N, CA, C, O and CB atoms as a CASP TS submission, in Angstrom:
PFRMAT TS
TARGET T0000
AUTHOR 0000-0000-0000
METHOD Language model
MODEL 1
PARENT N/A
ATOM      1  N   VAL     1     104.796  77.102 138.009  1.00  0.00           N
ATOM      2  CA  VAL     1     106.172  75.991 137.445  1.00  0.00           C
ATOM      3  C   VAL     1     104.899  74.828 138.092  1.00  0.00           C
ATOM      4  O   VAL     1     103.994  74.152 137.604  1.00  0.00           O
ATOM      5  CB  VAL     1     108.444  76.088 138.532  1.00  0.00           C
ATOM      6  N   ASN     2     105.142  74.937 138.676  1.00  0.00           N
ATOM      7  CA  ASN     2     105.045  72.949 139.781  1.00  0.00           C
ATOM      8  C   ASN     2     103.427  73.052 139.460  1.00  0.00           C
ATOM      9  O   ASN     2     103.044  71.884 139.538  1.00  0.00           O
ATOM     10  CB  ASN     2     105.560  72.824 142.462  1.00  0.00           C
ATOM     11  N   GLN     3     102.017  74.089 139.059  1.00  0.00           N
ATOM     12  CA  GLN     3     101.211  74.003 138.209  1.00  0.00           C
ATOM     13  C   GLN     3     100.815  72.765 136.920  1.00  0.00           C
ATOM     14  O   GLN     3     101.393  72.472 135.873  1.00  0.00           O
ATOM     15  CB  GLN     3     101.517  75.033 137.862  1.00  0.00           C
ATOM     16  N   GLU     4      99.623  72.271 137.546  1.00  0.00           N
ATOM     17  CA  GLU     4      99.495  71.233 135.568  1.00  0.00           C
ATOM     18  C   GLU     4      98.424  72.214 134.910  1.00  0.00           C
ATOM     19  O   GLU     4      97.455  72.366 135.654  1.00  0.00           O
ATOM     20  CB  GLU     4      98.474  68.927 135.521  1.00  0.00           C
ATOM     21  N   TYR     5      98.356  72.794 133.923  1.00  0.00           N
ATOM     22  CA  TYR     5      97.148  73.094 132.442  1.00  0.00           C
ATOM     23  C   TYR     5      97.079  71.502 132.223  1.00  0.00           C
ATOM     24  O   TYR     5      97.666  70.440 132.427  1.00  0.00           O
ATOM     25  CB  TYR     5      97.911  74.220 130.587  1.00  0.00           C
ATOM     26  N   ASP     6      95.274  72.455 131.332  1.00  0.00           N
ATOM     27  CA  ASP     6      95.177  72.077 130.274  1.00  0.00           C
ATOM     28  C   ASP     6      95.438  71.988 129.029  1.00  0.00           C
ATOM     29  O   ASP     6      94.725  72.588 128.224  1.00  0.00           O
ATOM     30  CB  ASP     6      94.762  72.141 130.284  1.00  0.00           C
ATOM     31  N   MET     7      96.093  71.521 128.776  1.00  0.00           N
ATOM     32  CA  MET     7      96.592  72.712 127.162  1.00  0.00           C
ATOM     33  C   MET     7      95.516  71.251 125.856  1.00  0.00           C
ATOM     34  O   MET     7      95.529  70.030 125.704  1.00  0.00           O
ATOM     35  CB  MET     7      99.738  72.784 126.630  1.00  0.00           C
ATOM     36  N   LYS     8      94.313  73.191 124.880  1.00  0.00           N
ATOM     37  CA  LYS     8      94.599  71.338 123.776  1.00  0.00           C
ATOM     38  C   LYS     8      95.185  72.382 122.642  1.00  0.00           C
ATOM     39  O   LYS     8      95.239  73.468 123.219  1.00  0.00           O
ATOM     40  CB  LYS     8      92.547  69.910 122.955  1.00  0.00           C
ATOM     41  N   CYS     9      95.623  72.530 121.365  1.00  0.00           N
ATOM     42  CA  CYS     9      96.563  72.565 120.687  1.00  0.00           C
ATOM     43  C   CYS     9      95.738  72.413 119.196  1.00  0.00           C
ATOM     44  O   CYS     9      95.454  71.279 118.812  1.00  0.00           O
ATOM     45  CB  CYS     9      97.633  71.524 121.175  1.00  0.00           C
ATOM     46  N   ALA    10      95.353  73.647 118.341  1.00  0.00           N
ATOM     47  CA  ALA    10      94.514  73.195 117.096  1.00  0.00           C
ATOM     48  C   ALA    10      95.815  74.160 116.728  1.00  0.00           C
ATOM     49  O   ALA    10      96.736  74.745 117.298  1.00  0.00           O
ATOM     50  CB  ALA    10      92.537  73.539 116.717  1.00  0.00           C
ATOM     51  N   SER    11      95.036  73.837 114.788  1.00  0.00           N
ATOM     52  CA  SER    11      95.326  74.697 113.828  1.00  0.00           C
ATOM     53  C   SER    11      95.642  75.839 114.606  1.00  0.00           C
ATOM     54  O   SER    11      95.234  75.855 115.767  1.00  0.00           O
ATOM     55  CB  SER    11      94.291  74.876 112.828  1.00  0.00           C
ATOM     56  N   TRP    12      96.683  77.361 113.916  1.00  0.00           N
ATOM     57  CA  TRP    12      95.931  78.446 114.043  1.00  0.00           C
ATOM     58  C   TRP    12      96.368  79.123 112.125  1.00  0.00           C
ATOM     59  O   TRP    12      97.163  78.549 111.381  1.00  0.00           O
ATOM     60  CB  TRP    12      96.531  79.504 115.725  1.00  0.00           C
ATOM     61  N   THR    13      95.686  80.244 111.809  1.00  0.00           N
ATOM     62  CA  THR    13      95.379  80.466 110.450  1.00  0.00           C
ATOM     63  C   THR    13      95.928  81.800 110.771  1.00  0.00           C
ATOM     64  O   THR    13      95.512  82.344 111.794  1.00  0.00           O
ATOM     65  CB  THR    13      93.809  80.249 109.815  1.00  0.00           C
ATOM     66  N   VAL    14      96.727  82.348 110.106  1.00  0.00           N
ATOM     67  CA  VAL    14      97.661  83.700 110.157  1.00  0.00           C
ATOM     68  C   VAL    14      97.002  84.946 110.066  1.00  0.00           C
ATOM     69  O   VAL    14      97.774  85.831 109.697  1.00  0.00           O
ATOM     70  CB  VAL    14      98.656  83.765 109.037  1.00  0.00           C
ATOM     71  N   ASP    15      96.307  85.175 110.190  1.00  0.00           N
ATOM     72  CA  ASP    15      95.708  87.054 110.423  1.00  0.00           C
ATOM     73  C   ASP    15      96.470  87.991 110.546  1.00  0.00           C
ATOM     74  O   ASP    15      96.482  88.814 111.462  1.00  0.00           O
ATOM     75  CB  ASP    15      94.947  87.469 111.651  1.00  0.00           C
ATOM     76  N   SER    16      97.359  87.912 109.368  1.00  0.00           N
ATOM     77  CA  SER    16      97.814  89.098 109.046  1.00  0.00           C
ATOM     78  C   SER    16      97.303  90.715 109.388  1.00  0.00           C
ATOM     79  O   SER    16      97.911  91.727 109.037  1.00  0.00           O
ATOM     80  CB  SER    16      97.809  88.892 107.897  1.00  0.00           C
ATOM     81  N   SER    17      95.909  90.665 110.238  1.00  0.00           N
ATOM     82  CA  SER    17      94.924  91.851 109.944  1.00  0.00           C
ATOM     83  C   SER    17      96.238  92.513 112.381  1.00  0.00           C
ATOM     84  O   SER    17      96.376  93.469 113.144  1.00  0.00           O
ATOM     85  CB  SER    17      91.856  90.993 109.747  1.00  0.00           C
ATOM     86  N   LYS    18      96.527  91.528 112.269  1.00  0.00           N
ATOM     87  CA  LYS    18      96.659  91.162 113.334  1.00  0.00           C
ATOM     88  C   LYS    18      98.590  91.847 113.792  1.00  0.00           C
ATOM     89  O   LYS    18      99.299  92.215 114.728  1.00  0.00           O
ATOM     90  CB  LYS    18      96.212  89.421 113.227  1.00  0.00           C
ATOM     91  N   PHE    19      98.577  91.655 112.564  1.00  0.00           N
ATOM     92  CA  PHE    19     100.020  92.132 112.755  1.00  0.00           C
ATOM     93  C   PHE    19     100.743  93.132 111.656  1.00  0.00           C
ATOM     94  O   PHE    19     101.851  93.136 111.120  1.00  0.00           O
ATOM     95  CB  PHE    19     100.866  90.858 112.817  1.00  0.00           C
ATOM     96  N   ALA    20      99.151  94.284 111.558  1.00  0.00           N
ATOM     97  CA  ALA    20      99.904  95.472 110.728  1.00  0.00           C
ATOM     98  C   ALA    20     100.105  96.440 111.899  1.00  0.00           C
ATOM     99  O   ALA    20      99.791  96.516 113.087  1.00  0.00           O
ATOM    100  CB  ALA    20      98.944  96.234 109.338  1.00  0.00           C
ATOM    101  N   VAL    21     100.976  97.347 110.717  1.00  0.00           N
ATOM    102  CA  VAL    21     101.762  98.734 111.365  1.00  0.00           C
ATOM    103  C   VAL    21     100.200  99.103 111.232  1.00  0.00           C
ATOM    104  O   VAL    21      99.414  98.494 110.505  1.00  0.00           O
ATOM    105  CB  VAL    21     103.300  99.851 110.372  1.00  0.00           C
ATOM    106  N   PRO    22      99.789 100.510 112.287  1.00  0.00           N
ATOM    107  CA  PRO    22      99.346 101.756 111.881  1.00  0.00           C
ATOM    108  C   PRO    22      99.978 102.121 111.423  1.00  0.00           C
ATOM    109  O   PRO    22     101.205 102.173 111.505  1.00  0.00           O
ATOM    110  CB  PRO    22      98.999 102.533 112.451  1.00  0.00           C
ATOM    111  N   THR    23      98.636 102.794 110.257  1.00  0.00           N
ATOM    112  CA  THR    23      99.291 103.875 109.115  1.00  0.00           C
ATOM    113  C   THR    23      98.788 105.116 110.118  1.00  0.00           C
ATOM    114  O   THR    23      99.522 106.028 109.736  1.00  0.00           O
ATOM    115  CB  THR    23      98.477 103.867 107.134  1.00  0.00           C
ATOM    116  N   ASP    24      98.214 105.496 110.850  1.00  0.00           N
ATOM    117  CA  ASP    24      97.795 106.604 111.663  1.00  0.00           C
ATOM    118  C   ASP    24      98.431 107.129 112.425  1.00  0.00           C
ATOM    119  O   ASP    24      98.225 108.322 112.646  1.00  0.00           O
ATOM    120  CB  ASP    24      96.968 106.462 112.251  1.00  0.00           C
ATOM    121  N   VAL    25      99.830 106.155 113.369  1.00  0.00           N
ATOM    122  CA  VAL    25     100.569 105.995 114.549  1.00  0.00           C
ATOM    123  C   VAL    25     101.998 106.515 113.477  1.00  0.00           C
ATOM    124  O   VAL    25     102.344 105.925 112.454  1.00  0.00           O
ATOM    125  CB  VAL    25     100.474 104.180 115.441  1.00  0.00           C
ATOM    126  N   LYS    26     102.762 107.975 114.165  1.00  0.00           N
ATOM    127  CA  LYS    26     104.441 108.550 113.785  1.00  0.00           C
ATOM    128  C   LYS    26     105.424 107.111 114.311  1.00  0.00           C
ATOM    129  O   LYS    26     104.920 106.661 115.340  1.00  0.00           O
ATOM    130  CB  LYS    26     105.005 110.386 115.022  1.00  0.00           C
ATOM    131  N   PHE    27     106.191 106.610 114.041  1.00  0.00           N
ATOM    132  CA  PHE    27     107.096 106.620 115.593  1.00  0.00           C
ATOM    133  C   PHE    27     107.961 107.102 115.458  1.00  0.00           C
ATOM    134  O   PHE    27     108.054 107.984 114.604  1.00  0.00           O
ATOM    135  CB  PHE    27     107.578 105.512 116.299  1.00  0.00           C
ATOM    136  N   THR    28     108.600 106.876 115.945  1.00  0.00           N
ATOM    137  CA  THR    28     110.243 107.769 116.419  1.00  0.00           C
ATOM    138  C   THR    28     111.598 107.022 116.579  1.00  0.00           C
ATOM    139  O   THR    28     111.745 106.715 117.762  1.00  0.00           O
ATOM    140  CB  THR    28     110.154 108.459 118.022  1.00  0.00           C
ATOM    141  N   ASP    29     112.336 106.739 116.028  1.00  0.00           N
ATOM    142  CA  ASP    29     113.844 105.930 117.094  1.00  0.00           C
ATOM    143  C   ASP    29     114.558 107.118 117.948  1.00  0.00           C
ATOM    144  O   ASP    29     115.129 108.138 117.562  1.00  0.00           O
ATOM    145  CB  ASP    29     115.455 105.135 115.859  1.00  0.00           C
ATOM    146  N   LEU    30     114.310 106.600 119.268  1.00  0.00           N
ATOM    147  CA  LEU    30     114.753 108.704 120.398  1.00  0.00           C
ATOM    148  C   LEU    30     116.352 107.921 120.008  1.00  0.00           C
ATOM    149  O   LEU    30     117.257 108.651 119.606  1.00  0.00           O
ATOM    150  CB  LEU    30     114.102 109.170 123.414  1.00  0.00           C
ATOM    151  N   GLY    31     116.606 106.331 120.173  1.00  0.00           N
ATOM    152  CA  GLY    31     118.162 105.905 119.851  1.00  0.00           C
ATOM    153  C   GLY    31     118.943 106.165 118.194  1.00  0.00           C
ATOM    154  O   GLY    31     120.151 106.136 117.959  1.00  0.00           O
ATOM    155  N   ALA    32     118.159 106.338 117.510  1.00  0.00           N
ATOM    156  CA  ALA    32     118.578 106.702 116.142  1.00  0.00           C
ATOM    157  C   ALA    32     119.340 108.659 116.429  1.00  0.00           C
ATOM    158  O   ALA    32     120.414 109.242 116.578  1.00  0.00           O
ATOM    159  CB  ALA    32     116.783 106.527 114.894  1.00  0.00           C
ATOM    160  N   MET    33     117.652 108.964 116.336  1.00  0.00           N
ATOM    161  CA  MET    33     117.951 110.165 116.977  1.00  0.00           C
ATOM    162  C   MET    33     119.249 110.748 117.480  1.00  0.00           C
ATOM    163  O   MET    33     120.221 111.191 116.867  1.00  0.00           O
ATOM    164  CB  MET    33     117.285 110.134 117.877  1.00  0.00           C
ATOM    165  N   MET    34     118.929 110.594 119.095  1.00  0.00           N
ATOM    166  CA  MET    34     120.334 110.719 119.838  1.00  0.00           C
ATOM    167  C   MET    34     121.893 110.423 118.980  1.00  0.00           C
ATOM    168  O   MET    34     122.924 111.095 119.025  1.00  0.00           O
ATOM    169  CB  MET    34     120.224 109.574 121.080  1.00  0.00           C
ATOM    170  N   LYS    35     121.609 109.221 118.252  1.00  0.00           N
ATOM    171  CA  LYS    35     123.366 108.420 118.177  1.00  0.00           C
ATOM    172  C   LYS    35     123.714 110.243 117.693  1.00  0.00           C
ATOM    173  O   LYS    35     124.394 111.201 118.062  1.00  0.00           O
ATOM    174  CB  LYS    35     123.871 106.499 116.368  1.00  0.00           C
ATOM    175  N   ASN    36     122.286 109.687 116.178  1.00  0.00           N
ATOM    176  CA  ASN    36     122.641 111.532 115.133  1.00  0.00           C
ATOM    177  C   ASN    36     123.063 112.596 115.313  1.00  0.00           C
ATOM    178  O   ASN    36     123.923 113.190 114.663  1.00  0.00           O
ATOM    179  CB  ASN    36     121.774 112.299 114.677  1.00  0.00           C
ATOM    180  N   LEU    37     122.296 113.039 116.520  1.00  0.00           N
ATOM    181  CA  LEU    37     122.666 114.555 117.491  1.00  0.00           C
ATOM    182  C   LEU    37     124.153 114.267 117.994  1.00  0.00           C
ATOM    183  O   LEU    37     124.776 115.320 118.124  1.00  0.00           O
ATOM    184  CB  LEU    37     121.464 114.839 119.147  1.00  0.00           C
ATOM    185  N   ASN    38     125.199 112.653 118.445  1.00  0.00           N
ATOM    186  CA  ASN    38     125.407 112.673 119.070  1.00  0.00           C
ATOM    187  C   ASN    38     126.998 112.958 118.009  1.00  0.00           C
ATOM    188  O   ASN    38     128.216 113.132 118.057  1.00  0.00           O
ATOM    189  CB  ASN    38     124.780 111.821 119.982  1.00  0.00           C
ATOM    190  N   GLN    39     125.935 112.846 117.210  1.00  0.00           N
ATOM    191  CA  GLN    39     128.056 112.903 115.505  1.00  0.00           C
ATOM    192  C   GLN    39     127.571 113.724 115.655  1.00  0.00           C
ATOM    193  O   GLN    39     127.741 114.218 116.769  1.00  0.00           O
ATOM    194  CB  GLN    39     128.702 112.197 113.425  1.00  0.00           C
ATOM    195  N   THR    40     126.644 114.460 114.694  1.00  0.00           N
ATOM    196  CA  THR    40     126.600 115.523 114.550  1.00  0.00           C
ATOM    197  C   THR    40     127.793 117.381 114.968  1.00  0.00           C
ATOM    198  O   THR    40     128.621 118.131 114.450  1.00  0.00           O
ATOM    199  CB  THR    40     125.514 115.212 115.030  1.00  0.00           C
ATOM    200  N   SER    41     126.999 117.166 116.221  1.00  0.00           N
ATOM    201  CA  SER    41     127.751 118.067 117.807  1.00  0.00           C
ATOM    202  C   SER    41     128.994 117.593 118.043  1.00  0.00           C
ATOM    203  O   SER    41     129.935 118.354 117.815  1.00  0.00           O
ATOM    204  CB  SER    41     126.945 117.789 119.440  1.00  0.00           C
ATOM    205  N   GLY    42     129.310 115.977 118.648  1.00  0.00           N
ATOM    206  CA  GLY    42     130.403 115.685 118.882  1.00  0.00           C
ATOM    207  C   GLY    42     130.417 116.018 120.281  1.00  0.00           C
ATOM    208  O   GLY    42     131.556 116.014 120.748  1.00  0.00           O
ATOM    209  N   THR    43     129.558 116.285 121.042  1.00  0.00           N
ATOM    210  CA  THR    43     128.742 116.609 122.710  1.00  0.00           C
ATOM    211  C   THR    43     127.802 115.248 122.795  1.00  0.00           C
ATOM    212  O   THR    43     127.569 114.246 122.119  1.00  0.00           O
ATOM    213  CB  THR    43     127.448 118.400 122.786  1.00  0.00           C
ATOM    214  N   LYS    44     127.409 115.849 124.057  1.00  0.00           N
ATOM    215  CA  LYS    44     126.213 115.340 124.706  1.00  0.00           C
ATOM    216  C   LYS    44     125.276 116.190 123.913  1.00  0.00           C
ATOM    217  O   LYS    44     125.702 117.287 123.551  1.00  0.00           O
ATOM    218  CB  LYS    44     126.126 115.498 126.373  1.00  0.00           C
ATOM    219  N   PRO    45     123.807 115.767 123.526  1.00  0.00           N
ATOM    220  CA  PRO    45     122.949 117.205 123.209  1.00  0.00           C
ATOM    221  C   PRO    45     122.486 117.392 124.691  1.00  0.00           C
ATOM    222  O   PRO    45     122.492 116.697 125.707  1.00  0.00           O
ATOM    223  CB  PRO    45     121.436 117.094 121.933  1.00  0.00           C
ATOM    224  N   ASP    46     122.119 118.537 124.376  1.00  0.00           N
ATOM    225  CA  ASP    46     120.787 118.696 125.547  1.00  0.00           C
ATOM    226  C   ASP    46     119.769 118.080 125.387  1.00  0.00           C
ATOM    227  O   ASP    46     119.553 117.252 124.502  1.00  0.00           O
ATOM    228  CB  ASP    46     120.176 119.938 125.725  1.00  0.00           C
ATOM    229  N   ALA    47     118.671 118.612 126.678  1.00  0.00           N
ATOM    230  CA  ALA    47     116.819 118.601 126.575  1.00  0.00           C
ATOM    231  C   ALA    47     116.655 119.433 124.727  1.00  0.00           C
ATOM    232  O   ALA    47     116.693 118.599 123.822  1.00  0.00           O
ATOM    233  CB  ALA    47     115.794 120.128 128.413  1.00  0.00           C
ATOM    234  N   SER    48     116.561 120.297 124.467  1.00  0.00           N
ATOM    235  CA  SER    48     116.242 120.755 123.879  1.00  0.00           C
ATOM    236  C   SER    48     116.842 120.748 122.749  1.00  0.00           C
ATOM    237  O   SER    48     117.305 121.766 122.235  1.00  0.00           O
ATOM    238  CB  SER    48     116.040 121.436 124.315  1.00  0.00           C
ATOM    239  N   ALA    49     116.939 118.703 121.848  1.00  0.00           N
ATOM    240  CA  ALA    49     116.420 118.561 121.208  1.00  0.00           C
ATOM    241  C   ALA    49     115.535 117.690 120.924  1.00  0.00           C
ATOM    242  O   ALA    49     115.434 116.938 119.954  1.00  0.00           O
ATOM    243  CB  ALA    49     116.906 118.707 120.808  1.00  0.00           C
ATOM    244  N   CYS    50     114.598 117.906 122.256  1.00  0.00           N
ATOM    245  CA  CYS    50     113.247 116.713 122.417  1.00  0.00           C
ATOM    246  C   CYS    50     111.932 118.748 121.715  1.00  0.00           C
ATOM    247  O   CYS    50     110.890 119.208 121.247  1.00  0.00           O
ATOM    248  CB  CYS    50     112.893 115.609 125.403  1.00  0.00           C
ATOM    249  N   ASN    51     112.535 118.853 121.958  1.00  0.00           N
ATOM    250  CA  ASN    51     111.044 120.133 122.230  1.00  0.00           C
ATOM    251  C   ASN    51     109.813 119.932 120.568  1.00  0.00           C
ATOM    252  O   ASN    51     108.634 120.274 120.478  1.00  0.00           O
ATOM    253  CB  ASN    51     112.072 122.609 122.189  1.00  0.00           C
ATOM    254  N   GLN    52     110.877 119.142 119.298  1.00  0.00           N
ATOM    255  CA  GLN    52     110.281 119.115 118.129  1.00  0.00           C
ATOM    256  C   GLN    52     109.082 117.590 118.579  1.00  0.00           C
ATOM    257  O   GLN    52     108.206 117.372 117.742  1.00  0.00           O
ATOM    258  CB  GLN    52     111.636 118.951 116.711  1.00  0.00           C
ATOM    259  N   ILE    53     109.108 116.936 119.461  1.00  0.00           N
ATOM    260  CA  ILE    53     108.201 116.085 118.961  1.00  0.00           C
ATOM    261  C   ILE    53     106.857 116.609 120.119  1.00  0.00           C
ATOM    262  O   ILE    53     106.932 117.457 121.008  1.00  0.00           O
ATOM    263  CB  ILE    53     108.834 114.315 118.994  1.00  0.00           C
ATOM    264  N   THR    54     105.606 115.708 119.689  1.00  0.00           N
ATOM    265  CA  THR    54     105.062 116.271 119.688  1.00  0.00           C
ATOM    266  C   THR    54     104.117 115.972 121.020  1.00  0.00           C
ATOM    267  O   THR    54     103.585 116.646 121.903  1.00  0.00           O
ATOM    268  CB  THR    54     104.827 116.330 118.563  1.00  0.00           C
ATOM    269  N   ASP    55     104.242 114.182 120.552  1.00  0.00           N
ATOM    270  CA  ASP    55     103.637 113.642 121.688  1.00  0.00           C
ATOM    271  C   ASP    55     104.078 113.296 122.853  1.00  0.00           C
ATOM    272  O   ASP    55     105.056 112.548 122.835  1.00  0.00           O
ATOM    273  CB  ASP    55     103.192 112.818 121.442  1.00  0.00           C
ATOM    274  N   PRO    56     103.414 113.792 124.480  1.00  0.00           N
ATOM    275  CA  PRO    56     103.929 114.225 126.135  1.00  0.00           C
ATOM    276  C   PRO    56     105.204 112.937 125.999  1.00  0.00           C
ATOM    277  O   PRO    56     106.427 113.075 125.965  1.00  0.00           O
ATOM    278  CB  PRO    56     102.325 113.897 127.856  1.00  0.00           C
ATOM    279  N   GLN    57     104.444 111.797 125.946  1.00  0.00           N
ATOM    280  CA  GLN    57     105.505 110.974 126.306  1.00  0.00           C
ATOM    281  C   GLN    57     106.677 110.916 125.744  1.00  0.00           C
ATOM    282  O   GLN    57     107.807 111.348 125.974  1.00  0.00           O
ATOM    283  CB  GLN    57     105.193 109.944 126.288  1.00  0.00           C
ATOM    284  N   THR    58     106.030 110.135 124.769  1.00  0.00           N
ATOM    285  CA  THR    58     107.261 110.504 123.930  1.00  0.00           C
ATOM    286  C   THR    58     108.092 110.985 123.768  1.00  0.00           C
ATOM    287  O   THR    58     109.106 110.592 123.190  1.00  0.00           O
ATOM    288  CB  THR    58     107.311 110.743 123.375  1.00  0.00           C
ATOM    289  N   LYS    59     107.722 112.599 124.549  1.00  0.00           N
ATOM    290  CA  LYS    59     109.774 113.668 124.352  1.00  0.00           C
ATOM    291  C   LYS    59     109.408 113.724 125.793  1.00  0.00           C
ATOM    292  O   LYS    59     109.570 114.936 125.932  1.00  0.00           O
ATOM    293  CB  LYS    59     110.233 115.926 123.166  1.00  0.00           C
ATOM    294  N   ALA    60     108.923 113.188 127.319  1.00  0.00           N
ATOM    295  CA  ALA    60     109.456 113.117 128.497  1.00  0.00           C
ATOM    296  C   ALA    60     110.029 112.410 128.034  1.00  0.00           C
ATOM    297  O   ALA    60     110.286 113.071 127.028  1.00  0.00           O
ATOM    298  CB  ALA    60     108.945 112.923 129.612  1.00  0.00           C
ATOM    299  N   ALA    61     110.863 110.874 127.776  1.00  0.00           N
ATOM    300  CA  ALA    61     111.368 109.845 127.620  1.00  0.00           C
ATOM    301  C   ALA    61     112.681 110.850 126.383  1.00  0.00           C
ATOM    302  O   ALA    61     113.840 111.157 126.661  1.00  0.00           O
ATOM    303  CB  ALA    61     110.112 108.471 127.118  1.00  0.00           C
ATOM    304  N   CYS    62     112.022 111.092 125.244  1.00  0.00           N
ATOM    305  CA  CYS    62     113.627 111.807 124.770  1.00  0.00           C
ATOM    306  C   CYS    62     114.039 112.512 126.172  1.00  0.00           C
ATOM    307  O   CYS    62     114.964 111.882 126.684  1.00  0.00           O
ATOM    308  CB  CYS    62     113.537 113.256 123.253  1.00  0.00           C
ATOM    309  N   VAL    63     113.657 113.566 126.905  1.00  0.00           N
ATOM    310  CA  VAL    63     113.971 114.546 127.749  1.00  0.00           C
ATOM    311  C   VAL    63     115.145 113.345 129.057  1.00  0.00           C
ATOM    312  O   VAL    63     116.167 113.664 129.665  1.00  0.00           O
ATOM    313  CB  VAL    63     112.177 115.414 128.411  1.00  0.00           C
ATOM    314  N   ARG    64     114.366 111.958 129.036  1.00  0.00           N
ATOM    315  CA  ARG    64     114.826 111.466 130.328  1.00  0.00           C
ATOM    316  C   ARG    64     116.570 110.423 129.671  1.00  0.00           C
ATOM    317  O   ARG    64     117.461 109.889 130.332  1.00  0.00           O
ATOM    318  CB  ARG    64     113.171 110.261 131.196  1.00  0.00           C
ATOM    319  N   ALA    65     116.418 110.516 128.534  1.00  0.00           N
ATOM    320  CA  ALA    65     116.962 110.470 127.369  1.00  0.00           C
ATOM    321  C   ALA    65     118.665 110.835 127.604  1.00  0.00           C
ATOM    322  O   ALA    65     119.798 110.548 127.990  1.00  0.00           O
ATOM    323  CB  ALA    65     116.109 111.477 126.418  1.00  0.00           C
ATOM    324  N   MET    66     117.514 111.889 126.883  1.00  0.00           N
ATOM    325  CA  MET    66     119.439 113.666 127.023  1.00  0.00           C
ATOM    326  C   MET    66     119.910 113.393 129.031  1.00  0.00           C
ATOM    327  O   MET    66     121.066 113.441 129.453  1.00  0.00           O
ATOM    328  CB  MET    66     118.175 117.036 126.809  1.00  0.00           C
ATOM    329  N   SER    67     119.267 113.258 129.482  1.00  0.00           N
ATOM    330  CA  SER    67     119.774 113.605 131.123  1.00  0.00           C
ATOM    331  C   SER    67     120.573 112.982 131.462  1.00  0.00           C
ATOM    332  O   SER    67     121.190 113.317 132.473  1.00  0.00           O
ATOM    333  CB  SER    67     118.965 113.475 132.216  1.00  0.00           C
ATOM    334  N   LYS    68     121.054 111.291 130.460  1.00  0.00           N
ATOM    335  CA  LYS    68     121.757 110.617 130.985  1.00  0.00           C
ATOM    336  C   LYS    68     123.205 111.045 131.203  1.00  0.00           C
ATOM    337  O   LYS    68     123.989 110.297 131.787  1.00  0.00           O
ATOM    338  CB  LYS    68     121.590 109.649 130.421  1.00  0.00           C
TER
END
């Protein structure tokens, strides 16, 4: 906070490729999935609802969320 910086600002041209959503990635909204499960069952879902997720990190996040 107390350091001095030398900044040189310049115009920037938008490069749309930097903001493009990858087409080869499937995004899963776990929050929406949990909400839908709660609404349809009326009870807190168990971790078996995560079994359809193939990505290990996403599946682990789902299991953690279900166990709360």
